[in-house]
C-alpha positions in Angstrom: 17.2 14.8 11.5 20.1 12.7 12.9 20.7 11.6 16.6 24.3 13.1 17.8 26.9 10.2 17.5 29.1 10.2 20.7 30.9 6.5 20.9 34.3 5.6 21.9 36.9 4.2 20.0 36.5 1.4 22.2 32.8 1.0 21.8 31.7 -3.1 20.7 30.9 -3.8 16.7 27.2 -4.4 18.0 27.1 -1.4 19.5 28.2 0.6 16.8 26.4 -1.1 14.4 22.9 -0.3 16.5 24.0 3.1 17.1 24.6 3.1 12.8 20.7 1.6 12.4 19.1 4.0 14.9 20.8 6.8 13.1 20.0 5.6 9.8 16.2 5.2 11.0 15.9 8.3 12.9 15.8 9.8 8.9 14.7 7.2 6.8 12.0 8.6 4.8 8.8 7.6 6.4 7.7 6.5 2.8 9.5 4.6 0.1 8.8 2.4 -2.7 5.6 3.4 -2.1 5.3 2.0 1.3 4.8 3.9 4.3 6.5 2.9 7.9 3.6 1.1 8.8 2.3 -0.5 5.8 0.7 -0.1 2.6 -2.6 -0.8 4.5 -1.9 0.2 7.9 0.8 2.7 8.4 1.9 5.7 9.0 4.0 3.5 11.4 2.9 5.3 14.6 -0.9 4.7 13.6 -0.3 1.8 12.7 1.2 0.7 16.5 -1.5 2.6 18.2 -3.8 0.4 16.2 -2.1 -2.9 17.7 -2.6 -2.5 21.4 -5.5 -4.6 22.2 -7.5 -7.2 20.6 -11.4 -6.4 20.9 -14.5 -8.8 21.9 -14.4 -12.1 20.7 -11.5 -11.7 19.1 -8.0 -14.1 19.4 -4.8 -13.8 18.4 -3.4 -17.8 17.6 -0.2 -19.5 16.3 -0.6 -21.8 13.7 1.9 -24.9 11.9 3.0 -23.8 9.3 5.1 -25.6 6.4 8.1 -24.1 6.1 8.6 -25.0 2.0 5.7 -26.0 0.1 7.3 -26.6 -2.7 10.1 -29.1 -1.6 8.0 -32.1 -0.5 11.4 -34.1 1.4 10.8 -30.3 3.9 8.9 -31.0 6.8 9.6 -28.2 9.3 7.7 -26.3 10.2 7.2 -22.8 11.5 4.7 -20.4 14.1 2.4 -18.2 12.3 0.4 -15.9 13.6 -3.6 -15.2 13.0 -6.4 -13.6 14.3 -9.3 -15.4 14.7 -13.2 -13.9 15.2 -15.9 -15.5 15.6 -18.2 -12.6 16.7 -20.7 -12.2 14.2 -20.9 -15.8 12.9 -24.4 -16.7 12.6 -25.9 -19.2 10.4 -29.8 -17.5 10.2 -28.0 -14.9 8.3 -26.4 -17.2 6.5 -28.8 -19.1 5.6 -27.3 -22.4 7.2 -23.6 -22.4 5.3 -20.4 -21.5 7.2 -19.1 -18.2 5.4 -15.6 -17.5 6.7 -14.1 -14.2 6.0 -10.3 -14.5 5.7 -8.0 -11.0 5.3 -4.7 -11.8 4.4 -1.7 -10.0 5.8 1.0 -8.0 4.0 4.4 -6.4 4.3 4.1 -5.7 7.5 3.4 -6.8 11.0 -0.9 -7.7 11.3 -2.3 -5.5 13.1 -6.1 -6.9 14.8 -8.1 -3.9 13.4 -9.3 -6.0 10.8 -10.7 -9.2 12.2 -11.6 -7.0 15.5 -12.9 -3.4 15.2 -16.5 -3.5 13.5 -16.2 -0.4 11.8 -13.9 -1.4 9.2 -16.0 -3.2 5.9 -14.9 -6.6 5.9 -16.6 -6.3 10.1 -19.5 -4.5 8.8 -20.1 -7.4 6.0 -19.1 -10.0 8.3 -22.2 -9.2 10.5 -24.1 -8.7 7.5 -24.1 -12.2 6.3 -23.0 -13.8 9.4 -19.2 -14.3 8.6 -16.3 -15.7 10.8 -13.1 -14.2 10.1 -10.1 -15.1 10.2 -6.6 -12.9 9.7 -3.0 -14.8 8.4 -0.4 -12.7 9.2 2.4 -12.9 6.0 5.8 -15.0 6.3 8.7 -12.7 7.2 6.6 -10.0 8.2 6.2 -9.4 12.3 6.6 -12.4 14.5 6.0 -14.4 11.7 9.3 -15.8 10.5 10.0 -19.2 8.7 13.9 -18.5 9.7 15.1 -15.5 12.3 17.1 -14.0 10.2 16.7 -12.1 6.6 19.5 -13.1 5.1 19.2 -13.1 1.0 19.8 -17.6 1.3 16.8 -17.2 3.7 14.4 -14.5 1.8 14.4 -17.1 -1.2 11.3 -18.5 1.0 9.7 -15.1 1.1 7.8 -15.2 -2.3 4.1 -14.7 -3.4 4.0 -18.5 -4.2 4.9 -19.5 -1.2 2.5 -17.0 0.2 -0.2 -18.0 -1.4 0.6 -21.6 -0.7 0.7 -20.7 3.0 -3.3 -19.4 2.3 -4.2 -22.5 1.0 -2.6 -25.2 3.5 -4.2 -22.7 6.1 -7.6 -23.1 5.3 -7.5 -26.9 4.5 -6.1 -27.2 8.4 -8.6 -24.7 9.5 -11.7 -26.8 8.3 -10.8 -29.9 9.4 -9.9 -28.1 12.9 -13.4 -25.8 13.0 -15.3 -29.3 11.0 -16.4 -26.8 8.9 -19.1 -28.7 6.6 -18.9 -27.4 2.7 -17.8 -23.8 3.7 -17.3 -20.7 1.6 -14.3 -19.0 1.9 -13.7 -15.2 0.6 -10.6 -13.7 0.7 -9.8 -10.1 1.4 -6.7 -7.8 0.7 -5.7 -4.5 0.1 -2.5 -3.3 -2.0 -0.6 -6.0 -2.4 -2.0 -8.4 -0.2 -4.9 -7.5 -2.6 -3.0 -8.8 -5.2 -2.5 -11.6 -3.2 -5.9 -11.8 -2.7 -7.1 -12.0 -6.3 -3.9 -14.2 -7.3 -5.0 -16.8 -4.7 -8.4 -17.0 -6.7 -6.9 -17.9 -9.8 -4.2 -20.6 -8.3 -7.0 -22.3 -5.8 -9.7 -21.6 -6.8 -11.6 -25.0 -5.7 -10.6 -23.3 -2.1 -12.5 -20.0 -2.0 -15.9 -18.7 -3.3 -14.7 -15.5 -4.3 -12.5 -13.0 -3.4 -12.4 -9.1 -3.1 -9.4 -7.6 -3.9 -9.0 -3.9 -3.5 -6.6 -1.6 -4.5 -4.9 -4.4 -6.6 -1.2 -4.0 -8.5 -1.7 -7.3 -10.1 0.5 -5.4 -13.2 3.7 -6.3 -12.3 5.8 -3.5 -14.2 9.2 -3.0 -13.3 9.2 0.7 -14.4 6.5 1.9 -12.6 6.8 5.6 -13.7 2.7 5.6 -14.1 2.4 6.3 -10.4 4.0 10.0 -10.9 1.0 10.4 -13.5 -1.4 9.6 -11.6 0.1 12.1 -8.5 0.2 14.6 -11.4 -3.3 14.1 -12.1 -4.8 14.2 -8.8 -2.6 17.5 -7.7 -4.1 19.1 -11.5 -7.8 18.7 -10.3 -7.6 20.1 -6.4 -8.2 23.7 -7.2 -6.6 26.5 -5.8 -6.0 30.7 -6.0 -3.8 32.6 -6.7 -2.9 35.8 -8.5 -1.0 34.1 -11.3 -3.5 31.3 -12.1 -0.9 28.9 -11.6 -2.3 25.3 -11.2 -0.9 23.0 -8.2 0.7 20.7 -10.9 2.1 23.4 -12.3 3.6 24.4 -9.0 4.9 21.2 -8.1 6.9 21.0 -11.5 8.7 24.6 -11.1 9.6 23.8 -7.8 11.1 20.4 -9.2 12.4 22.2 -12.2 14.5 24.9 -9.9 16.0 22.1 -7.8 16.9 20.1 -11.1 18.7 23.5 -11.9 20.7 24.0 -8.3 21.6 20.5 -8.4 23.8 20.9 -11.8 26.5 22.9 -9.7 28.3 23.2 -6.3 26.8 26.8 -6.0 23.3 25.3 -6.3 23.6 22.1 -4.2 24.6 25.1 -1.6 21.5 26.4 -1.8 19.6 23.3 -1.8 21.8 22.7 1.4 20.3 25.7 3.1 16.4 25.7 1.8 16.1 21.6 2.6 18.0 21.5 5.3 20.0 18.8 3.9 21.4 16.4 6.3 24.2 15.7 5.4 24.3 18.4 3.4 26.2 17.7 -0.4 29.6 18.3 -0.3 32.3 18.2 -2.6 31.9 14.2 -2.6 28.4 14.5 -3.5 27.6 12.3 -6.9 24.6 11.4 -8.9 23.3 9.0 -6.5 23.4 11.3 -3.8 21.1 13.9 -6.6 19.1 10.7 -7.3 18.4 10.2 -3.4 17.4 13.2 -2.9 15.2 13.8 -5.4 13.4 10.3 -4.3 13.3 11.8 -0.9 11.3 15.2 -2.9 9.4 12.6 -4.7 8.5 10.8 -1.4 6.9 13.4 0.3 4.1 13.8 -2.7 3.4 10.4 -2.7 2.7 10.2 0.7 0.5 13.5 0.9 -1.6 11.6 -2.7 -1.7 7.7 -2.0 -3.9 8.1 0.7 -5.8 11.2 0.2 -9.3 11.3 1.7 -8.9 7.9 2.7 -11.2 7.0 6.5 -8.4 5.1 7.5 -8.0 7.5 10.6 -8.0 11.8 11.4 -4.7 11.8 9.3 -6.1 10.5 5.9 -9.1 12.7 6.4 -7.7 15.8 7.2 -3.3 16.4 6.6 -2.4 13.3 4.6 -4.2 15.0 1.1 -4.1 16.8 -2.0 -6.0 19.8 -0.5 -3.4 19.9 2.0 -0.1 19.2 -0.3 -1.7 22.0 -2.6 -2.6 25.1 0.2 1.1 24.9 1.2 2.7 25.4 -2.3 0.4 27.7 -3.3 1.7 30.1 -0.4 3.7 33.2 -1.5 7.2 33.1 -1.8 9.6 30.7 -2.9 8.7 27.2 -4.3 11.5 25.3 -2.5 10.5 27.0 1.0 7.6 25.7 0.5 8.5 22.2 -0.3 10.4 22.4 2.6 7.4 23.6 4.5 5.4 20.9 3.2 8.2 18.5 4.3 7.7 19.5 7.8 4.3 19.7 7.5 4.0 16.0 6.8 6.3 14.7 9.2 4.3 16.3 12.0 0.9 16.3 11.0 0.8 12.3 8.8 4.1 10.6 10.6 4.1 12.6 14.2 8.1 12.8 13.5 8.5 16.5 13.3 12.0 17.1 11.8 14.4 19.9 11.7 16.3 18.5 8.9 15.7 16.5 5.5 17.1 13.8 5.5 19.5 12.7 2.5 21.6 9.7 3.7 22.0 7.0 1.2 25.2 5.7 2.4 23.6 5.3 5.9 20.4 3.8 5.0 21.5 0.6 2.8 24.4 0.2 5.4 21.6 0.0 7.9 19.4 -2.3 5.6 22.4 -4.4 5.2 21.6 -6.3 8.7 20.2 -9.9 9.1 18.9 -9.6 11.7 15.6 -9.2 12.8 16.0 -7.9 16.4 18.9 -5.1 16.0 17.0 -4.2 12.6 13.5 -3.6 14.5 10.1 -4.2 13.5 10.5 -1.0 10.9 13.7 -1.6 8.8 13.2 -5.7 9.1 9.7 -4.5 7.0 10.9 -2.5 4.9 14.1 -5.2 4.0 11.3 -7.8 3.6 9.1 -5.5 0.7 12.5 -4.6 -1.4 13.1 -8.0 -1.6 9.8 -8.7 -2.8 10.1 -6.0 -5.7 13.7 -6.8 -6.1 12.7 -10.6 -6.6 9.3 -10.6 -8.2 7.3 -7.5 -8.3 9.4 -4.7 -9.6 6.9 -1.3 -8.6 10.1 0.7 -9.2 8.8 4.3 -8.8 10.6 6.2 -11.6 9.8 9.5 -12.8 11.0 8.2 -16.5 7.7 9.4 -18.1 6.6 12.7 -19.3 5.6 13.8 -15.7 6.0 17.1 -13.5 8.9 15.2 -11.3 11.2 15.5 -14.0 13.8 12.8 -15.3 15.3 13.1 -11.6 14.6 9.0 -10.4 15.7 6.9 -12.6 15.1 3.4 -12.1 19.4 2.7 -12.0 18.7 4.4 -8.2 16.4 1.2 -7.9 18.7 -1.4 -9.5 21.6 0.0 -7.2 19.3 0.0 -3.8 18.5 -4.1 -4.5 22.4 -4.6 -5.3 23.3 -2.3 -1.7 20.7 -4.0 0.3 21.2 -7.7 -0.5 24.4 -8.8 -2.8 26.0 -8.0 -6.0 24.5 -10.9 -7.4 21.0 -9.2 -7.1 22.2 -6.5 -10.0 19.8 -5.2 -13.0 19.8 -8.6 -15.1 18.8 -10.4 -12.2 15.7 -8.1 -10.5 15.0 -8.1 -15.0 14.7 -11.6 -15.6 13.2 -12.2 -12.0 10.0 -9.7 -13.0 10.0 -11.0 -16.4 9.6 -14.5 -15.0 7.2 -13.2 -12.7 4.9 -11.8 -15.3 5.1 -14.7 -17.3 3.7 -16.8 -14.8 1.0 -14.6 -14.4 0.5 -14.2 -18.0 0.5 -11.0 -17.7 -2.5 -8.4 -16.9 -4.4 -8.5 -20.1 -5.3 -12.2 -19.5 -5.5 -12.6 -15.5 -6.8 -16.0 -15.3 -9.6 -15.9 -12.5 -13.7 -16.2 -11.6 -15.6 -14.6 -8.3 -12.9 -11.7 -8.1 -14.5 -8.3 -6.7 -11.4 -5.7 -7.5 -12.6 -2.0 -6.3 -9.9 1.1 -6.9 -9.9 4.5 -5.8 -8.6 6.5 -9.3 -6.6 9.0 -6.5 -4.7 6.0 -5.8 -1.3 5.9 -7.7 -1.1 2.3 -7.8 -4.4 2.0 -9.9 -2.4 2.3 -12.6 -1.5 -1.1 -12.4 -5.0 -2.5 -11.6 -7.2 -4.5 -13.8 -10.4 -3.4 -15.4 -11.1 -5.9 -17.5 -14.6 -6.8 -16.6 -15.9 -10.0 -17.2 -20.0 -10.9 -16.2 -19.5 -14.8 -17.9 -16.7 -15.5 -15.3 -17.8 -12.6 -12.8 -15.4 -10.4 -12.8 -16.7 -7.0 -11.4 -13.3 -3.7 -11.2 -15.5 -1.0 -9.4 -13.4 2.2 -10.1 -14.6 4.9 -7.5 -13.9 9.0 -8.5 -12.5 11.3 -6.0 -11.1 7.9 -3.5 -7.6 6.5 -3.2 -5.6 3.5 -1.9 -7.5 0.6 -0.1 -10.3 3.4 0.5 -13.2 1.0 0.5 -11.8 -1.1 3.2 -11.6 1.8 5.6 -14.9 3.1 7.9 -17.7 5.6 6.5 -16.9 9.1 7.7 -18.9 12.5 6.7 -17.5 14.2 4.0 -15.6 11.3 3.2 -15.7 11.2 -0.9 -19.5 11.2 -2.7 -18.7 7.7 -4.6 -18.0 5.7 -1.6 -21.0 4.5 -0.6 -21.9 3.1 -3.9 -18.9 1.4 -4.1 -19.4 -0.3 -1.0 -23.3 -1.5 -1.8 -21.4 -2.7 -5.1 -18.8 -4.8 -3.1 -22.0 -6.2 -0.8 -24.2 -7.0 -3.7 -21.1 -8.8 -5.3 -20.9 -10.9 -1.7 -24.2 -11.6 -2.0 -23.9 -13.2 -5.1 -21.4 -15.9 -4.0 -23.1 -16.4 -0.5 -26.6 -17.0 -2.1 -28.0 -19.6 -4.2 -31.4 -21.4 -4.8 -30.5 -23.7 -2.4 -28.9 -21.5 0.4 -31.8 -18.5 0.0 -30.8 -14.7 1.2 -32.8 -14.1 3.9 -34.6 -10.9 5.0 -32.0 -8.4 5.6 -32.0 -4.9 6.1 -28.8 -3.6 5.6 -27.4 0.2 6.3 -28.5 3.1 4.4 -26.2 3.8 1.4 -26.6 5.3 -2.2 -28.1 3.2 -4.5 -25.8 1.1 -7.2 -27.1 2.5 -9.9 -25.2 5.8 -9.4 -22.4 5.4 -12.6 -21.0 7.4 -14.6 -18.4 7.0 -17.4 -14.7 8.6 -16.6 -14.3 12.2 -17.8 -10.4 12.9 -17.4 -7.8 11.1 -20.0 -4.9 12.6 -18.2 -5.0 9.5 -16.0 -5.2 5.9 -16.2 -8.9 5.1 -17.4 -10.7 1.9 -17.1 -12.0 -0.2 -20.0 -15.6 1.6 -20.7 -17.4 -1.5 -19.5 -16.2 -1.3 -15.9 -18.3 -0.1 -13.3 -17.1 3.5 -12.0 -18.9 5.2 -9.9 -19.3 8.7 -9.5 -21.9 10.9 -7.3 -22.1 14.4 -6.3 -22.1 15.4 -2.5 -25.3 16.1 -0.8 -23.7 17.7 2.4 -21.0 20.1 3.2 -17.3 18.4 3.6 -14.1 20.0 4.5 -12.6 20.4 0.8 -14.5 21.2 -2.6 -16.0 17.5 -3.8 -17.0 20.0 -6.6 -13.4 19.3 -8.1 -12.6 16.1 -6.7 -15.5 14.7 -8.9 -14.4 16.0 -11.9 -10.9 14.1 -11.2 -9.7 10.7 -12.1 -7.7 8.3 -9.9 -5.9 5.3 -9.6 -5.9 2.2 -6.8 -3.7 0.1 -5.1 -4.0 -1.4 -1.2 -3.0 -0.8 2.6 -0.9 -2.3 4.8 
């Protein structure tokens, strides 16, 4: 998977560096730390780039003069932050004479125009229904929105969740003045990491918004996130396959990983892995434990990529190819299970990531060397976003997707691998004690998930989303906290366009979100006008989860589980008996 490099010894250091980064980028796994190349809500990278081609009717891309450091009152520097604006559907007749403004929160990647331009996206459907103006603010340090034009560790100290939240606050107050909004009602939206920001903004700056929708929001900032693997296993276990031995899909994966573990322990076995998995670079006499852990991390990435967005309506890939059904069908082929894993890797690279492979990338050293670079332009958009995301994890959020639990992936990916990555990317001072202490401080600052303090908050989560294990499920009618658990759906599933054959619980979930928004927008002084909404499933089609093998919300949480009345490209009968989780896109 690595391009051939023939560089003269007289080549300049810059050319050598660019070659190294190009080589690493060519082989870098398309998904790591649970983030695809295009970001949690927008990826895969080639598809997210296609999303960003042009603006839609009524949409503009603008620059905003943002504060450099919100927590240093003596620092008056400013920088240019990008945002999208679309007043196409603004209609005070629909909003009962109010200024209703929806703010989509950008995440860990270049922000595409689709969230404020594509009227098939749910936020735009809601804007059309309620007569809202839509803004979409790009996150600091991602895309062209750069407070500092480098990614040095000392510069990244300004890449924090608190700075991002303060960016939102300053943006809202500035837009109120610029547009002369009179007592506006702002409502924030976000999915995945931006979903967490949407929820956190309600806690930190409640006076600036009427409420928030936080889709697939992982607001439990857990350092050792082994539960991700538990949910992947649960989804695979609920995906039906047929074979002569009556072996379930998750058991096939367990056996494949176990065989790989055994082979990794001897030189002869590693040579066999070289052949079967087409490793590049191959295991050799210098292979150490970190190389082996990195290999299993890359194997784990394959299954993460297939499950995290399974059956989402984001694009044709997530509808047809990046699905649990496809993963299990390939793993169920007759023959050697390790050969099947390689076939799955090729399928994902080709059909999901749009980048066919002939070898399996496994170069930890090259990846880390390339990500030590601090120049945005040398790194390129994809690698720069990776590095910014890793910084957020190492410096605050954790989310380290180990296999330290009791899952089918065995103890193949220890947390020490992630500690090493933090040090290798950002320097020896960002070590294990630093990362542990920083993560503990983050949880202390937000009181932990059990004491999350916010009001007027809707929290949709797909039960097939591994990130849902870190979601919030404490329904509280007094504070208007509404978790919505969507059976058979995955990451940020509620944010995307509807499609024929989608998970059958999604229409009712969307109606729940619409009802929540209606409750925020209309009151005695601003009664709801007579509206005709799109036909959706009724809101009373709810049930309690019946699967204890994956994280389950409290019984008071709204769990939407319906049966499908139309033919679908996969068996919803099995999916509906399943249990999933949720986190966000970008």
